[in-house]
Backbone as CSV, one residue per row, in Angstrom:
resi,resn,N_x,N_y,N_z,CA_x,CA_y,CA_z,C_x,C_y,C_z
1,MET,6.824,-14.907,21.434,6.264,-15.176,20.115,7.244,-14.694,19.042
2,ASN,7.385,-15.463,18.017,8.293,-15.162,16.915,7.777,-13.954,16.116
3,PRO,8.630,-12.917,15.867,8.183,-11.728,15.127,7.634,-12.046,13.740
4,ILE,8.102,-13.145,13.135,7.636,-13.479,11.779,6.133,-13.756,11.759
5,GLU,5.595,-14.177,12.883,4.154,-14.452,12.970,3.320,-13.176,12.894
6,HIS,3.965,-12.027,13.128,3.247,-10.749,13.090,3.301,-10.081,11.721
7,LEU,4.021,-10.693,10.783,4.057,-10.133,9.431,2.699,-10.326,8.774
8,ASN,2.285,-9.322,8.017,0.996,-9.363,7.339,1.208,-9.858,5.910
9,LYS,0.616,-10.987,5.585,0.778,-11.616,4.275,0.348,-10.690,3.135
10,VAL,-0.585,-9.792,3.404,-1.063,-8.862,2.378,0.078,-7.989,1.855
11,PHE,1.084,-7.735,2.693,2.181,-6.855,2.307,3.412,-7.610,1.815
12,ASP,3.262,-8.868,1.436,4.391,-9.674,0.962,5.006,-9.151,-0.343
13,SER,4.238,-8.490,-1.149,4.697,-8.036,-2.469,5.428,-6.691,-2.386
14,ARG,6.479,-6.548,-3.187,7.195,-5.256,-3.229,6.277,-4.156,-3.760
15,ILE,5.340,-4.532,-4.642,4.399,-3.547,-5.194,3.496,-3.023,-4.071
16,ARG,2.956,-3.926,-3.271,2.074,-3.507,-2.173,2.838,-2.734,-1.108
17,LEU,4.074,-3.124,-0.849,4.901,-2.345,0.089,5.095,-0.929,-0.446
18,GLY,5.348,-0.817,-1.735,5.537,0.492,-2.362,4.277,1.335,-2.317
19,ILE,3.146,0.719,-2.623,1.870,1.439,-2.592,1.615,1.973,-1.189
20,MET,1.719,1.090,-0.203,1.431,1.495,1.174,2.416,2.549,1.659
21,SER,3.682,2.412,1.319,4.676,3.410,1.718,4.317,4.781,1.143
22,ALA,3.944,4.808,-0.118,3.585,6.073,-0.769,2.333,6.682,-0.140
23,LEU,1.354,5.839,0.170,0.095,6.362,0.701,0.196,6.772,2.165
24,VAL,1.070,6.132,2.922,1.217,6.499,4.334,1.859,7.886,4.468
25,VAL,2.766,8.238,3.560,3.441,9.536,3.657,2.755,10.650,2.864
26,ASN,1.815,10.305,2.005,1.066,11.301,1.229,-0.417,11.170,1.551
27,ASN,-1.122,12.287,1.515,-2.570,12.245,1.757,-3.278,11.353,0.753
28,GLU,-2.941,11.572,-0.504,-3.522,10.774,-1.588,-2.581,10.823,-2.777
29,VAL,-2.651,9.764,-3.582,-1.790,9.669,-4.761,-2.642,9.143,-5.911
30,ASN,-2.474,9.702,-7.107,-3.264,9.210,-8.234,-2.582,8.006,-8.886
31,PHE,-3.337,7.315,-9.714,-2.878,6.065,-10.323,-1.571,6.242,-11.090
32,ASN,-1.511,7.272,-11.941,-0.319,7.457,-12.782,0.928,7.763,-11.952
33,ASP,0.768,8.541,-10.894,1.922,8.835,-10.031,2.387,7.569,-9.313
34,LEU,1.448,6.756,-8.839,1.814,5.485,-8.199,2.537,4.579,-9.191
35,LYS,2.013,4.513,-10.393,2.606,3.661,-11.433,4.050,4.064,-11.707
36,GLU,4.289,5.365,-11.808,5.643,5.861,-12.073,6.551,5.623,-10.868
37,LEU,6.043,5.891,-9.691,6.821,5.739,-8.460,7.250,4.293,-8.233
38,ILE,6.344,3.364,-8.480,6.592,1.955,-8.170,7.164,1.191,-9.364
39,GLN,7.082,1.785,-10.543,7.573,1.132,-11.759,6.828,-0.176,-12.017
40,ALA,5.510,-0.074,-12.051,4.662,-1.244,-12.291,3.842,-1.011,-13.556
41,THR,3.391,-2.100,-14.149,2.499,-1.977,-15.302,1.102,-1.618,-14.805
42,ASP,0.267,-1.130,-15.710,-1.108,-0.778,-15.343,-1.835,-1.956,-14.696
43,GLY,-1.774,-3.107,-15.368,-2.503,-4.282,-14.880,-1.988,-4.782,-13.537
44,ASN,-0.672,-4.818,-13.383,-0.076,-5.285,-12.139,-0.440,-4.352,-10.988
45,LEU,-0.300,-3.046,-11.215,-0.630,-2.074,-10.184,-2.110,-2.161,-9.827
46,ALA,-2.961,-2.235,-10.841,-4.411,-2.291,-10.604,-4.791,-3.512,-9.764
47,SER,-4.188,-4.659,-10.036,-4.550,-5.859,-9.271,-4.084,-5.747,-7.820
48,HIS,-2.922,-5.157,-7.583,-2.460,-4.973,-6.208,-3.301,-3.932,-5.468
49,LEU,-3.685,-2.870,-6.169,-4.558,-1.869,-5.556,-5.894,-2.494,-5.167
50,LYS,-6.417,-3.339,-6.038,-7.695,-4.017,-5.753,-7.560,-4.898,-4.518
51,GLY,-6.458,-5.625,-4.406,-6.230,-6.465,-3.234,-6.189,-5.662,-1.948
52,LEU,-5.507,-4.526,-1.989,-5.438,-3.666,-0.806,-6.803,-3.064,-0.484
53,GLU,-7.551,-2.700,-1.526,-8.893,-2.155,-1.317,-9.814,-3.228,-0.727
54,ASP,-9.748,-4.450,-1.256,-10.583,-5.549,-0.762,-10.325,-5.847,0.716
55,ASN,-9.086,-5.602,1.174,-8.735,-5.815,2.577,-9.079,-4.613,3.453
56,GLY,-9.578,-3.547,2.840,-9.960,-2.355,3.601,-8.781,-1.476,3.989
57,TYR,-7.631,-1.653,3.305,-6.433,-0.899,3.656,-6.297,0.414,2.891
58,ILE,-6.955,0.510,1.743,-6.942,1.763,0.988,-8.355,2.087,0.535
59,LYS,-8.571,3.372,0.250,-9.855,3.771,-0.335,-9.600,4.445,-1.672
60,VAL,-10.577,4.330,-2.527,-10.463,4.799,-3.900,-11.486,5.900,-4.130
61,GLN,-11.044,6.974,-4.758,-11.943,8.075,-5.101,-11.785,8.364,-6.583
62,LYS,-12.847,8.122,-7.335,-12.795,8.360,-8.783,-13.452,9.696,-9.096
63,GLY,-12.822,10.426,-9.994,-13.355,11.719,-10.394,-12.840,12.100,-11.766
64,PHE,-13.015,13.349,-12.096,-12.577,13.855,-13.394,-11.772,15.127,-13.216
65,ILE,-10.776,15.279,-14.067,-10.081,16.550,-14.222,-10.350,16.933,-15.662
66,GLY,-11.223,17.902,-15.829,-11.702,18.210,-17.171,-12.501,17.012,-17.660
67,ARG,-12.101,16.443,-18.780,-12.787,15.260,-19.315,-12.027,13.965,-19.036
68,LYS,-10.874,14.081,-18.395,-10.067,12.886,-18.110,-10.412,12.335,-16.734
69,THR,-10.492,11.008,-16.674,-10.740,10.386,-15.377,-9.499,10.519,-14.501
70,ASN,-9.730,10.636,-13.221,-8.638,10.736,-12.256,-9.013,9.869,-11.053
71,THR,-8.197,8.881,-10.769,-8.446,7.988,-9.643,-7.414,8.266,-8.565
72,LEU,-7.915,8.615,-7.385,-7.048,8.915,-6.245,-7.143,7.802,-5.225
73,TYR,-6.014,7.483,-4.630,-5.947,6.438,-3.605,-5.434,7.055,-2.317
74,SER,-5.990,6.595,-1.201,-5.506,7.027,0.109,-5.594,5.846,1.065
75,VAL,-4.811,5.918,2.125,-4.763,4.824,3.096,-5.899,5.014,4.112
76,THR,-6.499,3.922,4.549,-7.517,3.976,5.601,-6.817,3.892,6.957
77,LYS,-7.547,4.192,8.021,-6.971,4.060,9.373,-6.554,2.612,9.632
78,ALA,-7.387,1.668,9.210,-7.067,0.248,9.387,-5.826,-0.120,8.581
79,GLY,-5.711,0.428,7.383,-4.557,0.159,6.536,-3.282,0.715,7.128
80,GLU,-3.367,1.923,7.673,-2.185,2.528,8.291,-1.732,1.716,9.500
81,LYS,-2.681,1.288,10.315,-2.334,0.484,11.497,-1.721,-0.855,11.072
82,ALA,-2.346,-1.532,10.120,-1.841,-2.830,9.665,-0.431,-2.697,9.086
83,PHE,-0.202,-1.635,8.321,1.110,-1.439,7.711,2.166,-1.127,8.765
84,LYS,1.823,-0.275,9.719,2.780,0.063,10.780,3.079,-1.162,11.649
85,ASP,2.080,-1.991,11.903,2.298,-3.241,12.643,3.240,-4.168,11.864
86,HIS,3.047,-4.227,10.558,3.899,-5.043,9.693,5.353,-4.551,9.756
87,LEU,5.533,-3.237,9.662,6.874,-2.659,9.726,7.517,-2.908,11.089
88,ALA,6.729,-2.821,12.148,7.242,-3.086,13.496,7.721,-4.539,13.608
89,ALA,6.976,-5.456,13.013,7.371,-6.877,13.035,8.677,-7.073,12.253
90,LEU,8.824,-6.372,11.132,10.073,-6.436,10.365,11.246,-5.911,11.203
91,GLU,11.012,-4.803,11.899,12.053,-4.234,12.767,12.492,-5.231,13.824
92,LYS,11.519,-5.898,14.441,11.838,-6.882,15.486,12.643,-8.042,14.906
93,MET,12.295,-8.441,13.691,13.050,-9.527,13.052,14.493,-9.097,12.800
94,ILE,14.668,-7.867,12.352,16.013,-7.343,12.084,16.809,-7.249,13.385
95,GLN,16.172,-6.756,14.426,16.851,-6.627,15.733,17.240,-8.005,16.275
96,ALA,16.398,-8.984,16.046,16.656,-10.340,16.564,17.867,-10.979,15.888
97,THR,18.204,-10.530,14.686,19.330,-11.138,13.967,20.658,-10.436,14.244
98,LYS,20.614,-9.326,14.980,21.860,-8.581,15.277,22.627,-9.237,16.397
């Protein structure tokens, strides 16, 4: 089977790759830190986060720090597995071209 068939379409965007990479290596990351890390606008980041949440790959925890809202994101077990499978498929594609 061709490794390209194992790529997950949800991770086609550089923004989503960045989000998932950040969340896989950190327990949780807040919106502003993700925005700075990925260099995305509020609206662009929010729409990609929503897409990942809708697919069950990340979970969202809203709270407050003092009077300011604080939204934390973390990867789900399903999200971590899907992302690692996607990366494995990329590796196989790279190996196949050597």
